[in-house]
NUZA-299537 format. One line per field, with one value per atom (N, C-alpha, C): residue number from 1; residue in three letters; atom name; x, y, z. Coordinates in Angstrom, 2 decimals. Layout:
marse	c(NUM;...)
nuro	c(ALA;...)
rose	c(CA;...)
X	c(X;...)
Y	c(Y;...)
Z	c(Z;...)
//
This chain:
marse	c(1;1;1;2;2;2;3;3;3;4;4;4;5;5;5;6;6;6;7;7;7;8;8;8;9;9;9;10;10;10;11;11;11;12;12;12;13;13;13;14;14;14;15;15;15;16;16;16;17;17;17;18;18;18;19;19;19;20;20;20;21;21;21;22;22;22;23;23;23;24;24;24;25;25;25;26;26;26;27;27;27;28;28;28;29;29;29;30;30;30;31;31;31;32;32;32;33;33;33;34;34;34;35;35;35;36;36;36;37;37;37;38;38;38;39;39;39;40;40;40;41;41;41;42;42;42;43;43;43;44;44;44;45;45;45;46;46;46;47;47;47;48;48;48;49;49;49;50;50;50;51;51;51;52;52;52;53;53;53;54;54;54;55;55;55;56;56;56;57;57;57;58;58;58;59;59;59;60;60;60;61;61;61;62;62;62;63;63;63;64;64;64;65;65;65;66;66;66;67;67;67;68;68;68;69;69;69;70;70;70;71;71;71;72;72;72;73;73;73;74;74;74;75;75;75;76;76;76;77;77;77;78;78;78;79;79;79;80;80;80;81;81;81;82;82;82;83;83;83;84;84;84;85;85;85;86;86;86;87;87;87;88;88;88;89;89;89;90;90;90;91;91;91;92;92;92;93;93;93;94;94;94;95;95;95;96;96;96;97;97;97;98;98;98;99;99;99;100;100;100)
nuro	c(UNK;UNK;UNK;UNK;UNK;UNK;UNK;UNK;UNK;UNK;UNK;UNK;UNK;UNK;UNK;UNK;UNK;UNK;UNK;UNK;UNK;UNK;UNK;UNK;UNK;UNK;UNK;UNK;UNK;UNK;UNK;UNK;UNK;UNK;UNK;UNK;UNK;UNK;UNK;UNK;UNK;UNK;UNK;UNK;UNK;UNK;UNK;UNK;UNK;UNK;UNK;UNK;UNK;UNK;UNK;UNK;UNK;UNK;UNK;UNK;UNK;UNK;UNK;UNK;UNK;UNK;UNK;UNK;UNK;UNK;UNK;UNK;UNK;UNK;UNK;UNK;UNK;UNK;UNK;UNK;UNK;UNK;UNK;UNK;UNK;UNK;UNK;UNK;UNK;UNK;UNK;UNK;UNK;UNK;UNK;UNK;UNK;UNK;UNK;UNK;UNK;UNK;UNK;UNK;UNK;UNK;UNK;UNK;UNK;UNK;UNK;UNK;UNK;UNK;UNK;UNK;UNK;UNK;UNK;UNK;UNK;UNK;UNK;UNK;UNK;UNK;UNK;UNK;UNK;UNK;UNK;UNK;UNK;UNK;UNK;UNK;UNK;UNK;UNK;UNK;UNK;UNK;UNK;UNK;UNK;UNK;UNK;UNK;UNK;UNK;UNK;UNK;UNK;UNK;UNK;UNK;UNK;UNK;UNK;UNK;UNK;UNK;UNK;UNK;UNK;UNK;UNK;UNK;UNK;UNK;UNK;UNK;UNK;UNK;UNK;UNK;UNK;UNK;UNK;UNK;UNK;UNK;UNK;UNK;UNK;UNK;UNK;UNK;UNK;UNK;UNK;UNK;UNK;UNK;UNK;UNK;UNK;UNK;UNK;UNK;UNK;UNK;UNK;UNK;UNK;UNK;UNK;UNK;UNK;UNK;UNK;UNK;UNK;UNK;UNK;UNK;UNK;UNK;UNK;UNK;UNK;UNK;UNK;UNK;UNK;UNK;UNK;UNK;UNK;UNK;UNK;UNK;UNK;UNK;UNK;UNK;UNK;UNK;UNK;UNK;UNK;UNK;UNK;UNK;UNK;UNK;UNK;UNK;UNK;UNK;UNK;UNK;UNK;UNK;UNK;UNK;UNK;UNK;UNK;UNK;UNK;UNK;UNK;UNK;UNK;UNK;UNK;UNK;UNK;UNK;UNK;UNK;UNK;UNK;UNK;UNK;UNK;UNK;UNK;UNK;UNK;UNK;UNK;UNK;UNK;UNK;UNK;UNK;UNK;UNK;UNK;UNK;UNK;UNK;UNK;UNK;UNK;UNK;UNK;UNK)
rose	c(N;CA;C;N;CA;C;N;CA;C;N;CA;C;N;CA;C;N;CA;C;N;CA;C;N;CA;C;N;CA;C;N;CA;C;N;CA;C;N;CA;C;N;CA;C;N;CA;C;N;CA;C;N;CA;C;N;CA;C;N;CA;C;N;CA;C;N;CA;C;N;CA;C;N;CA;C;N;CA;C;N;CA;C;N;CA;C;N;CA;C;N;CA;C;N;CA;C;N;CA;C;N;CA;C;N;CA;C;N;CA;C;N;CA;C;N;CA;C;N;CA;C;N;CA;C;N;CA;C;N;CA;C;N;CA;C;N;CA;C;N;CA;C;N;CA;C;N;CA;C;N;CA;C;N;CA;C;N;CA;C;N;CA;C;N;CA;C;N;CA;C;N;CA;C;N;CA;C;N;CA;C;N;CA;C;N;CA;C;N;CA;C;N;CA;C;N;CA;C;N;CA;C;N;CA;C;N;CA;C;N;CA;C;N;CA;C;N;CA;C;N;CA;C;N;CA;C;N;CA;C;N;CA;C;N;CA;C;N;CA;C;N;CA;C;N;CA;C;N;CA;C;N;CA;C;N;CA;C;N;CA;C;N;CA;C;N;CA;C;N;CA;C;N;CA;C;N;CA;C;N;CA;C;N;CA;C;N;CA;C;N;CA;C;N;CA;C;N;CA;C;N;CA;C;N;CA;C;N;CA;C;N;CA;C;N;CA;C;N;CA;C;N;CA;C;N;CA;C;N;CA;C;N;CA;C;N;CA;C;N;CA;C;N;CA;C;N;CA;C)
X	c(113.72;113.77;114.30;115.17;115.71;114.81;114.41;113.50;114.15;113.81;114.21;112.96;112.83;111.69;112.09;111.16;111.41;112.35;113.03;113.90;113.01;113.40;112.68;113.70;113.24;114.10;113.87;114.96;114.90;115.55;115.02;115.53;116.78;117.07;118.27;119.40;120.60;121.77;122.32;123.53;124.15;123.33;123.35;122.55;122.82;124.07;124.40;123.89;123.49;123.02;121.59;120.73;119.37;118.41;118.83;117.96;118.46;117.60;117.98;116.74;116.99;115.94;116.48;115.69;116.07;116.12;117.08;117.19;117.07;116.15;115.88;115.52;115.47;115.06;113.71;112.86;111.59;111.74;112.96;113.29;114.19;113.63;114.38;115.13;115.24;116.05;117.53;118.40;119.83;120.19;119.58;119.85;119.41;118.27;117.78;118.67;119.16;120.05;121.39;121.87;123.11;122.94;121.76;121.48;121.51;120.94;120.95;122.39;123.19;124.58;125.39;125.09;125.80;125.47;124.20;123.81;124.52;124.55;125.22;126.70;127.34;128.76;128.94;128.06;128.15;128.00;127.26;127.04;128.15;129.12;130.23;129.93;128.87;128.53;129.32;129.65;130.36;129.36;129.72;128.86;128.51;129.41;129.17;128.07;127.66;126.58;125.20;125.16;123.89;123.24;121.96;121.21;120.28;120.71;119.96;118.91;118.01;116.92;116.05;115.53;114.69;113.50;112.94;111.73;111.97;113.06;113.27;114.76;115.43;116.85;117.03;117.97;118.11;119.44;119.69;120.76;120.10;120.70;120.28;121.06;120.37;121.01;120.75;121.79;121.57;121.01;120.46;119.82;120.64;121.93;122.66;122.81;122.96;123.13;121.80;120.68;119.36;119.22;119.60;119.50;120.38;121.57;122.46;121.86;121.21;120.57;119.45;118.67;117.60;118.20;119.28;119.97;120.45;120.82;121.29;120.15;118.91;117.78;116.90;117.24;116.36;115.04;113.97;112.63;112.19;111.85;111.37;109.94;109.71;108.38;108.16;106.94;106.67;107.24;107.39;107.86;106.90;105.62;104.60;104.73;104.94;105.09;106.38;107.46;108.72;108.54;107.90;107.69;106.81;105.75;104.84;105.52;106.44;107.08;108.38;109.02;110.36;110.46;109.36;109.39;109.18;110.07;109.91;108.59;108.22;106.98;105.77;105.75;104.61;104.56;105.71;105.74;105.27;105.67;105.21;103.71;103.11;101.66;100.96;101.48;100.89;100.97;102.10;102.25;101.26;101.07;100.12;98.68;98.33;96.97;96.73;97.79;97.60;97.70;97.98;98.00;99.32;100.38;101.70;102.36)
Y	c(120.19;118.78;118.02;117.06;116.24;115.01;114.75;113.64;112.69;111.41;110.41;109.63;109.41;108.61;107.15;106.32;104.88;104.52;103.39;102.86;102.37;102.75;102.30;101.86;101.05;100.65;101.61;102.09;103.01;102.35;102.59;101.97;102.65;103.84;104.53;104.31;104.46;104.25;102.85;102.62;101.29;100.24;99.03;97.94;97.77;97.98;97.79;98.93;100.03;101.18;101.59;100.62;100.93;101.15;100.88;101.05;102.24;103.21;104.34;105.09;106.07;106.96;108.39;109.32;110.73;111.28;112.14;112.86;114.34;114.99;116.41;117.10;118.42;119.22;119.86;119.92;120.63;122.12;122.55;123.97;124.38;125.08;125.43;126.74;127.28;128.47;128.07;129.05;128.77;127.92;128.20;127.43;125.97;125.76;124.41;123.63;124.30;123.64;123.32;124.19;123.91;122.72;122.60;121.44;120.15;120.22;119.07;118.72;119.71;119.45;118.91;119.40;118.89;117.42;117.05;115.64;114.81;115.31;114.58;114.38;115.39;115.29;114.23;114.20;113.19;111.78;111.67;110.37;110.01;110.91;110.65;110.98;111.75;112.13;113.36;113.44;114.60;115.69;116.94;118.08;118.11;117.66;117.63;116.67;115.78;114.85;115.46;116.63;117.33;117.65;117.37;117.64;118.82;119.98;121.21;121.42;120.46;120.56;121.76;122.44;123.61;123.32;122.12;121.83;120.98;120.24;119.36;119.11;120.01;119.81;118.61;117.72;116.50;115.81;114.80;113.83;112.48;111.65;110.26;109.42;108.47;107.60;106.14;105.30;103.85;103.35;102.13;101.62;101.73;101.33;101.41;102.85;103.79;105.19;105.75;105.30;105.71;105.31;104.09;103.63;104.47;104.81;105.66;107.05;107.59;108.90;108.88;107.82;107.69;107.61;106.87;106.75;108.12;109.00;110.34;111.35;110.91;111.80;112.15;111.69;111.94;111.19;111.77;111.22;110.48;109.18;108.45;108.86;109.10;109.47;108.78;108.84;108.32;109.29;108.81;109.69;110.84;110.55;111.59;112.68;112.27;113.26;114.06;113.40;114.11;115.20;114.87;115.86;117.00;116.66;117.69;118.63;118.10;118.91;119.57;119.05;119.51;120.08;120.23;120.71;122.22;122.92;124.37;124.68;123.87;124.08;123.93;122.85;122.62;123.68;124.04;125.06;126.39;126.69;127.91;127.93;126.80;126.72;126.96;126.36;126.54;128.01;128.66;130.07;130.92;130.59;131.33;131.20;130.03;129.79;130.51;130.71;131.35;132.87;133.36;134.80;135.44;134.65;135.22;135.78)
Z	c(86.66;87.00;85.77;86.00;84.93;84.78;83.55;83.25;82.25;82.34;81.36;80.95;79.63;79.19;79.11;78.64;78.62;77.46;77.62;76.58;75.44;74.22;73.03;71.99;71.04;69.93;68.77;68.21;67.08;65.87;64.71;63.49;62.96;63.43;62.96;63.96;63.48;64.32;64.13;64.61;64.48;65.21;64.71;65.30;66.79;67.20;68.62;69.50;68.88;69.65;69.26;69.05;68.60;69.77;70.98;72.14;72.95;73.17;73.99;74.46;75.31;75.80;75.71;76.18;76.15;77.57;77.81;79.08;78.77;79.47;79.21;80.51;80.45;81.60;81.31;82.33;82.14;82.42;82.69;82.88;81.72;80.76;79.55;79.67;80.89;81.11;81.08;81.11;81.14;82.36;83.50;84.71;84.55;83.93;83.71;82.76;81.72;80.77;81.44;82.31;83.03;83.98;84.59;85.43;84.59;83.40;82.49;82.11;81.76;81.38;82.56;83.76;84.95;85.18;85.00;85.14;84.08;82.86;81.78;82.12;82.65;83.01;84.10;85.10;86.15;85.58;84.47;83.83;82.84;82.68;81.77;80.31;80.07;78.70;78.29;77.03;76.51;76.16;76.41;76.11;74.62;73.77;72.34;71.92;72.81;72.50;72.73;73.34;73.59;72.25;72.14;70.92;71.18;70.73;70.98;69.88;69.79;68.82;69.16;68.15;68.40;69.31;69.20;69.99;71.23;71.29;72.44;72.68;73.38;73.68;74.62;74.29;75.09;74.83;75.65;75.44;75.20;74.36;74.21;75.21;75.84;76.84;76.51;76.57;76.47;77.80;77.82;79.04;80.33;80.36;81.64;82.15;81.23;81.63;82.13;81.55;82.05;83.53;83.86;85.25;86.16;85.70;86.50;86.69;85.66;85.77;86.82;86.81;87.80;89.20;89.33;90.63;91.12;90.18;90.53;90.70;90.50;90.76;89.58;88.37;87.23;87.46;86.99;87.19;85.93;86.06;84.88;84.53;83.25;82.74;81.40;80.91;79.57;78.54;77.32;76.24;76.02;76.09;75.91;76.97;78.22;79.29;79.12;78.72;78.52;77.47;76.36;75.30;75.81;76.52;77.03;78.01;78.81;79.85;79.42;78.37;78.01;76.61;75.92;74.55;74.51;73.82;73.67;72.99;72.02;71.29;72.22;73.01;73.91;75.01;75.55;76.60;76.04;74.81;74.15;73.96;73.60;73.44;74.78;75.84;77.17;77.58;77.31;77.66;76.88;75.60;74.77;75.26;75.75;76.26;77.56;78.34;79.64;79.53;78.31;78.11;78.46;78.63;78.96;77.73)
//
């Protein structure tokens, strides 16, 4: 599932681009990442903008693109929920607790 968190103001980045959110997949398999890239392509994002962070692979979205992502089926969630559902680190902890 593709998720987007809420728009927040960040102190880094150019002043005109200080407001954004994150778009990520809660399926960190190759298929889930391809679904994320396909959504990004539909939104006009370049593949090179993908941030393959070790703990939370995502795209940054400005406010208008967030709304377009939701229109295309992305699910709005809080930042806390996005991290809990889309973080390799958090998913790894859950797997460790369940004995997998």
